[in-house]
C-alpha positions as CSV (number, residue, x, y, z in Angstrom):
1,M,0.1,0.2,-0.2
2,G,1.3,3.5,-0.7
3,I,1.7,6.1,1.7
4,L,0.7,9.8,1.0
5,S,1.4,12.9,2.9
6,M,-0.3,15.8,2.9
7,R,-0.9,19.3,4.6
8,L,-4.5,20.6,5.1
9,D,-5.6,23.7,6.8
10,D,-6.4,23.5,10.7
11,E,-10.1,24.1,9.3
12,M,-10.1,21.1,7.0
13,D,-8.1,18.9,9.8
14,G,-11.0,19.7,12.5
15,R,-13.7,18.8,9.7
16,L,-11.9,15.8,9.1
17,A,-11.4,14.8,12.4
18,R,-14.9,15.2,13.6
19,E,-16.1,13.1,10.6
20,A,-14.1,10.2,11.5
21,E,-14.9,10.6,15.0
22,R,-18.5,10.7,14.1
23,E,-18.3,7.8,12.0
24,H,-15.8,5.6,14.3
25,R,-13.6,5.3,11.4
26,S,-10.1,6.6,10.9
27,R,-8.8,9.6,9.1
28,S,-7.3,7.7,6.4
29,E,-10.3,5.6,5.8
30,I,-12.3,8.7,5.0
31,V,-9.9,10.5,2.8
32,R,-9.2,7.0,0.8
33,E,-12.9,6.8,0.4
34,A,-13.2,10.6,-0.7
35,L,-10.5,10.4,-3.0
36,A,-11.6,7.0,-4.6
37,A,-15.6,9.0,-5.0
38,F,-13.3,12.1,-6.7
39,L,-11.3,9.7,-9.0
40,D,-14.6,7.8,-9.9
41,S,-16.3,11.1,-10.7
42,R,-13.3,12.4,-12.8
43,E,-13.0,9.1,-14.8
44,R,-16.8,9.1,-15.5
45,Q,-16.8,12.8,-16.7
46,R,-14.0,12.2,-19.1
47,F,-15.9,9.1,-20.3
48,L,-18.6,11.0,-21.0
49,S,-16.7,14.0,-22.7
50,E,-15.7,11.1,-24.9
51,I,-18.7,10.3,-26.1
52,A,-19.6,14.0,-26.4
53,R,-16.7,14.7,-28.8
54,A,-17.3,11.2,-31.0
55,A,-21.2,12.4,-31.4
56,R,-20.1,15.7,-32.7
57,E,-17.8,14.2,-35.1
58,V,-20.5,12.0,-36.7
59,T,-23.9,12.4,-38.5
60,P,-26.8,12.5,-36.3
61,A,-28.1,9.0,-36.9
62,E,-24.7,7.6,-36.1
63,A,-24.8,10.0,-32.8
64,R,-27.8,8.5,-31.8
65,A,-26.8,5.2,-32.0
66,L,-23.9,5.9,-29.6
67,A,-26.5,7.6,-27.0
68,E,-28.6,4.2,-27.2
69,E,-25.6,2.2,-26.7
70,A,-24.4,4.5,-23.5
71,L,-28.0,4.5,-22.1
72,P,-28.3,1.4,-20.9
73,F,-24.9,2.2,-18.7
74,D,-26.6,5.6,-17.2
75,N,-30.0,3.9,-16.3
76,E,-27.9,1.2,-14.5
77,A,-26.1,3.8,-12.7
78,L,-29.8,5.4,-11.9
79,H,-31.4,2.8,-10.8
80,A,-27.8,1.9,-8.6
81,A,-27.8,5.0,-7.2
82,E,-31.6,5.9,-6.4
83,P,-33.8,4.4,-3.7
84,S,-36.1,1.6,-5.1
85,A,-39.2,3.1,-4.1
86,T,-38.3,6.5,-5.9
87,Y,-36.9,4.6,-8.6
88,A,-40.3,2.2,-9.3
89,K,-42.7,5.7,-8.7
90,F,-40.7,7.4,-11.7
91,R,-41.3,4.3,-13.9
92,K,-44.6,3.7,-13.1
93,S,-45.9,7.4,-13.7
94,T,-43.5,7.1,-17.0
95,G,-44.9,3.9,-18.1
96,R,-41.3,3.1,-18.5
97,K,-40.5,-1.1,-17.4
98,R,-37.0,-1.9,-16.3
């Protein structure tokens, strides 16, 4: 496992310490979790930017096909991120099936 040393201002250090205490976890665990979420978000942004760039370089029909190909991944992420009841209510109100 790698080691990373970093400096935090007093306010950030205090916030991190309070969060770790509330969660009964180490400060390192909290930072690792936050960093993983940040990196996941950046990778997703790059992926979506690449799709958008590719879509601008093709005909409208090809762009539509690319969007349809990517849609299941967004729906899968949406389903995983939202509470089931909310998502089920949305599907029912729009007539969409899983």
